[in-house]
N, C-alpha and C positions, 0 to 999 in steps of 0.2 A: 557704933556711932551712925547716924543716920546720913544718906547722902543727901545731896542738894535737891534732887529730884523729890524724896521723900519728903524733906521738910516742906518744899513746897506744895506738895500735896496735902499735907497734914495742915497747912496755913490756910489754903485755900478751901479745902473741906470744911474745916470749923467756920471760916468766914461766910460760906455759901449756908450751911446748917445753920448758924445762927441769924441769917438774915440780914447780916452787916451789909454783903455786897449783892448786887443783882447777878454779877458774873464776874470770873476771873480771867485775865487774859494773859497766856502762856504760850507754851510748846508743848506738841504732841509728836510721836513717831510718824513720819511720812509712810505712803505706800511705799516707796522706794527707800531700800535699806540703809542709804549714806544721808538721809534727810530728816529733815524736822520741819512742821510748818504751823505756822500760828493757829492758836484754837482758843475758843471762849467757852470755859466750863462754865454752865448754868446750873450745874445739880452738884450735890456733894459726892456722887458716883462718876459725873464727868471728871471731877478732879482728879479721880484716879487714874486720869490717862495723862495728865500734866507731868512733862519731864524736863530736865535740862542735862544736857552734855556736849561735848565739842563741835554738834552738829548745828546748835542753836545760834544761826547767824544775825537772824533779821532783827531790826530795831522795832521791839513790840509797841512803842510810844507813839509811832505813826498810826496805829490801830485806835488811837483813843480819840482821833479828831472827829467830830460831828456826833459821839457819842454821847446819850444822855444817861441819867440815873447813876447810882453807886456802883463804882467797879474795882475790882482789884487788879493789879500788873504786876507779873515779875518784871523786875527790871535790873538789868545790868550796871555796874557803875559807869561805864563808859556810855551808856545811854541816859544818865541822869542828867546831864548837862540839858540834853535835847527835851526830855520832861520839864526842867525847869522853865524854858524857854516856852514851853506849851502853856505852861501856868502863866506867865508873865504876859503872852499874848491873848490869854483869857480862852484859849482852844480846849481847856477843860478847868472844870472848877475843883480846887485843892480839897474843899470837906465831901466831894462825891468821890475821892480817890483812897484806897488803901494799897500802900506801895511795898511790896515783897522784894528787898534788897537781894540779889543773887551776886555772889563773888563771881567775877569772871576768871576762871583759870585756865583759859586759853582756848581758842578756836582752831578747827581743824581746817587745813586749806585744802578744798575738796580736790582741786585739780592736781597739787602735788600727790594726794593719796592715789588718786586714779593711777597716774604716771608709776607711783611706787607699785601698786598693785599689778600693775601690768595689764589693767581691764576694767571692765565694770565692777563695783564693788555691791556687794549683797547686801553687808550690814556692818557696822562699825561697831565695836565694844570699846567705850572710853574705860579705863584703868588707871586714870590719873597720868603717871609717866609715860605708859604705853598706850597704844592703841591696837586693837586687835582688829584686823580686816578679814573680812569672811568674803571669799572670790570664788567664782564656780570651780576652780580644781580644788578648794581647800582653805586653809587659813595660814595668814601671812602674818608675822609680827611687825609693825612699823616705828 
């Protein structure tokens, strides 16, 4: 079974390869271990950096405002209402948009995780029901 990240990478890569979109807005791992950052994949190779996990907290719909051209975007269900508002207010044209629906399986509370880890978190591995936190002294299950 493919992970959500693998599905997003596959769909985004195909859209870019086939020229259906000029870019795909999603998330990639940030330089900080417990973070992700918005990312615009412009090539099929760029699509290989796309991820989705418990650290993908930001609303990517806000990155559509003012953009032109055909774009793909990974949208969580909770953001879909905001996307509809953007469409109604003509901030984005529906015919220029390819929506990749992403199930929101839950987002991590970074403050609670730092407290549970007892300090800085180097990385978080999302295993569905459990998160593996890598801290300076070693690994701790949350």
